[in-house]
C-alpha distance (Angstrom), angle and dihedral (degrees) to the residues before:
residue distance angle dihedral
M1 . . .
S2 3.78 . .
A3 3.76 125.5 .
E4 3.79 88.1 -118.4
S5 3.80 92.6 60.6
T6 3.80 90.0 44.8
L7 3.80 89.8 51.0
S8 3.79 92.7 47.9
T9 3.80 92.3 55.2
T10 3.81 93.4 49.3
A11 3.78 124.7 83.3
R12 3.79 107.1 -122.4
S13 3.76 144.5 136.5
A14 3.78 118.2 -102.9
S15 3.79 91.4 -113.0
Q16 3.82 96.5 49.6
P17 3.79 115.2 40.2
A18 3.79 103.5 -172.9
I19 3.75 141.6 138.2
D20 3.74 120.9 -119.3
P21 3.83 103.8 -122.1
L22 3.80 88.4 -130.7
E23 3.83 89.7 60.4
W24 3.81 105.6 47.9
P25 3.83 113.0 171.3
T26 3.79 117.5 -103.3
A27 3.81 92.7 -137.2
R28 3.78 119.2 55.7
I29 3.81 125.8 -140.9
A30 3.81 115.3 -100.7
E31 3.79 101.3 179.2
I32 3.78 122.2 54.8
D33 3.78 117.8 -138.6
E34 3.81 135.0 150.5
D35 3.82 91.5 -82.5
A36 3.82 90.4 53.1
V37 3.81 91.6 50.8
R38 3.81 90.7 48.8
L39 3.81 91.1 49.1
L40 3.81 91.3 50.3
V41 3.80 94.3 47.9
H42 3.77 96.1 47.1
T43 3.80 94.5 42.6
F44 3.80 93.7 45.8
Y45 3.80 95.1 47.4
G46 3.80 90.1 46.1
R47 3.81 85.8 59.8
I48 3.83 90.3 46.1
R49 3.81 90.6 54.8
D50 3.81 90.0 54.1
D51 3.81 96.1 43.8
N52 3.80 116.5 110.1
L53 3.84 94.4 -141.8
L54 3.81 102.3 35.4
G55 3.79 102.5 28.4
P56 3.83 96.0 74.8
V57 3.82 91.9 47.1
F58 3.79 93.5 50.9
R59 3.80 94.7 40.6
Q60 3.80 90.5 54.0
A61 3.80 93.7 46.1
L62 3.81 97.3 42.6
E63 3.81 104.0 33.9
G64 3.81 105.9 150.5
R65 3.83 91.6 0.9
W66 3.80 104.2 75.4
D67 3.80 95.7 113.7
M68 3.80 91.9 49.2
H69 3.81 90.9 48.3
L70 3.80 92.9 49.2
E71 3.79 91.6 51.6
K72 3.79 89.9 48.4
M73 3.83 89.7 51.4
V74 3.82 91.2 49.0
A75 3.83 88.3 52.5
F76 3.81 90.8 45.8
W77 3.82 96.3 50.7
S78 3.82 91.9 39.8
S79 3.81 87.5 55.2
I80 3.81 91.5 48.2
V81 3.82 100.9 45.1
L82 3.82 102.6 22.5
G83 3.80 100.7 32.0
A84 3.81 89.3 -123.8
K85 3.84 93.9 149.8
R86 3.80 91.3 -150.8
Y87 3.80 98.4 122.9
R88 3.76 114.4 99.4
G89 3.75 113.6 -176.0
N90 3.77 148.8 77.2
V91 3.81 111.6 -98.4
T92 3.81 94.8 -163.3
Q93 3.80 93.5 48.4
A94 3.80 92.2 46.6
H95 3.79 90.3 57.3
Q96 3.82 97.9 45.8
P97 3.83 93.2 97.7
F98 3.82 88.7 60.4
G99 3.80 99.6 68.9
H100 3.82 87.5 120.7
L101 3.80 90.5 70.3
S102 3.78 122.7 97.3
G103 3.75 137.3 -139.0
E104 3.81 86.2 -99.2
H105 3.83 89.4 65.5
F106 3.80 91.2 52.0
S107 3.80 91.5 45.2
R108 3.79 91.2 52.4
W109 3.82 92.0 46.7
L110 3.80 90.3 52.1
A111 3.81 93.5 45.1
L112 3.83 91.9 51.9
F113 3.80 91.6 43.4
F114 3.81 94.3 50.5
D115 3.79 92.1 43.8
T116 3.80 89.9 52.0
L117 3.81 90.6 47.8
D118 3.79 91.1 49.8
K119 3.79 92.5 51.6
L120 3.80 96.6 45.3
F121 3.81 105.3 34.4
E122 3.76 141.9 50.1
P123 3.85 110.2 -113.4
Q124 3.81 97.3 -99.7
A125 3.83 92.4 50.2
A126 3.82 91.9 43.7
F127 3.78 91.4 53.0
A128 3.82 90.6 57.1
F129 3.81 86.2 67.4
A130 3.81 99.7 32.4
E131 3.79 99.2 57.9
P132 3.82 95.5 54.0
A133 3.83 90.4 42.5
I134 3.81 89.2 57.5
R135 3.79 93.1 49.8
I136 3.80 93.1 45.7
A137 3.83 93.8 47.8
E138 3.81 92.2 49.9
S139 3.79 91.9 46.6
L140 3.81 93.6 48.6
Q141 3.80 92.5 48.7
L142 3.80 92.9 49.5
N143 3.78 89.4 48.3
L144 3.81 94.6 47.8
F145 3.79 99.9 37.3
G146 3.82 103.5 28.8
W147 3.79 135.4 -105.8
E148 3.83 92.5 -76.1
Y149 3.79 91.0 61.5
A150 3.80 114.9 119.5
L151 3.80 118.8 -151.9
P152 3.82 112.9 -114.2
P153 3.83 114.5 -100.0
A154 3.81 93.2 -111.9
Q155 3.80 90.7 54.0
R156 3.80 93.2 46.7
A157 3.83 89.4 51.5
L158 3.81 91.3 48.9
L159 3.80 91.9 48.8
E160 3.79 91.2 47.9
S161 3.79 91.6 51.1
I162 3.80 90.2 52.7
K163 3.77 91.3 47.9
Q164 3.82 90.2 52.8
R165 3.79 91.1 51.9
R166 3.81 92.8 51.7
P167 3.80 108.1 136.5
N168 3.78 117.6 -115.1
R169 3.75 109.7 -101.1
Q170 3.76 118.7 -135.4
H171 3.78 113.5 -128.2
D172 3.80 120.2 -144.7
């Protein structure tokens, strides 16, 4: 199933293609394209907005700038998984103002992200997003909290579960 067909079956506004978490599609996306990235970003950040832990943080940081942030995240993830090279920015620098966050915030972000991936994508496609998300989250936490920082147990367990589900790679 393509992201386009998933989008067409979902009630949405033209500016915010997203799936209502109460209406997850029955067929998951197998092939990643720009529409699939857009669907992921908008659906995931819709869940972030509604989350009790992360919603207030994101609302405060992005008040009046949600649309701009979503487009930046579409460019970011398109660059990561599609090689689009549209993202212009410094991830570490962008997160410097958030040193007040905790590992719990990162753990929740990852849990929501992976759950959204699992509901929208076939495993191979989901992993294309999950592996970089893990590396980025670990890097940001080390940068914000210092090299002595230890990931919270819940986050370590989540990361280990993703590692165990890593698809077998075919060797040439």
